[in-house]
Phi, psi and omega in degrees: 000134179278129190298331180297352172287347181282111186299329178296320183286323179294322184288325172296322170299324186290337179288345186246000191260155169296160178300322180291327175291316184298326174295322173307307184294324181304333187276345189296313182194166179301318185296319181291324178304320180298322182285311192281325178298335180292328178288325173304315189259356182304314172237121179253104178245104191284355172287318177279320182233073179295345178298333179302335177294340187270349191287151179280140185315326184291325181292321178297321184296321180295318189244355187303328177292355175267352186277138182240323191232126182231132176229147174055044175274113190240320184281170175293322184299310181303320182283325181295334173294331183274337178283074171222152187291337182276358177271076202227010184229030180295138178255327186222125184228122171234118187207144175254144190235175167076017168302328178208173183288330179286318177301315175305299186310317176294321176294324175284336176292323177295314182303306185304311186303331186248019192291326180284339181262337188294136179247322181233118182235124176232115174258103178281108191270059174276090191273103180314320190282341172259014170286142179268090193275353177264000184277116176248349179235124181215141181221136180201176175289165185291324182292322175291319181289320182249079188287151185294332182279088190303340181280343177286146178298144176285142181304325185287350174294338178282347183238066185304333185259015178302127177246341178227129174245131179242119183212150188215152172213114176256030173248097185299329175283359181255105185273346176084189178294161176302147179304327185286327183286324184287322178298313185292317185288322176293316173303314186287315191256351177218066185297342181267009182296128185214351178236128187238117164252101193236130176222146176202179179280345179241353183082005185287323183301304189296321178286335164296320184290310199274351180258330185240341188254305192278129175293141190301328175266018179231355185271117172254332190225130182226126170229141192216169173276135185299328183285001175261005175301125186204169172296319175297317171296316180299316179303310179292324172299315184288351165309331192250019186303332184289342184229358184291130182248322190231122169237128179213165174235164179292156181302152187289333172197172186297130177083009180296130193234111183283349187256007181276159182277066181203130186287134178279127179292152182274133184280154173292138192229147164286133183299334181290325171298322171310309180287329179289317174298336172299336179300329184289306181293344181271347185240356182248097197290334178272001181302136177240324183235117184243099180244084185234060181302349178270349188268129172252125184268144176259120188295339172298326176287316186301315180286354174296330187205134182298145169275139188272347189276073193288349178253027177308130176247331174225138180218126178230107182206165168259150172242133173311121180077353174270064194248019180223155178295335175285331176290314181298316175302327182286317180308312187289333184288317171295329174288324173298319177295323177291327176286318177302317185293316183300313183295331176297314182293319177299341178268354177080025168265154183283118181248346179069213181269353189291119185093350180288121174289145180274109185298337174281352179285105177254027171296157183291332178299305175303320177300318185291316180296329176290333174290317179292326181300334182299349190241108188287337174263002180301132181230328183240137183222128168234123180239016184141341172195137183060152174253124184260141173246166185290340178226000000 
């Protein structure tokens, strides 16, 4: 006796063959067809075999009662295939609904027909009609955005045009989801994402996002907690030096006001952090906004190497020894005179010596002004109190 004539043996073998092999075996004989076709139809995963969506209703009617597992049914066509009276013995169903009213109705019809046999049912409620197309900035806790229940639709799926994500996590013992998952969800649901405002109690999140999640050619805006400045952080930021436009940190305290007429005290800073942050304007040619109002720069460090960000438009920093309102005002006045002189020269006017900075003047105010004048597009300057413009 041929052992393959035993139905029990064929049934066991059918559980371990590929769909291609099962189809071949089903053509051997009628008895073989009964065993191996069940293997072909047992699991329908549209991500792996999208061609199932192209089957005719007659084929589904003939074999639909063999389907036990359906995964990744997302489109109207895929759900329509399942909306067949013969698809009535499902044990597991993973489906996304509500791309249209018809889609939703068909999906719930499939669920209702199989309610007595279903053991696992996941209705991924990624609802196009509820997507917030105009939202470009969104913020929530890291845990809320990347929920631990992997079967839940991602919160990011509701914001397809998101450009800036602000998130925080102050649970030091919770490292959150894997970098691979965060990268997958941000890429899938928010392809325009280019800004990351990240804060937590250890600095782990921002390092994770910048080194393992964000693509090196897409990050334009970064905001971080100033106390996390370190060599690792600056190295992570510089992975994105080719496209970075905005670098900033969170306010020092609630209600912090940059425009008040009061000198902001300088925080105690490590000398290392002062030098490290200099690398950012020296290495990021597209940088337009430097908003590091807690950071105190040393002009000795600044003058050691040119800044490459020639399109700089905003700068908010403190300068060592520029520590009174009078000194700041004099530096701003010298900068304004230098801007006026440049505009006159660009207009072809004869300006003489008016507004020309004395290169022999090595006061801190003159050194700061000479540095600011290098940036022809610079419009907003903050050096300790109020925001100043060239005019």
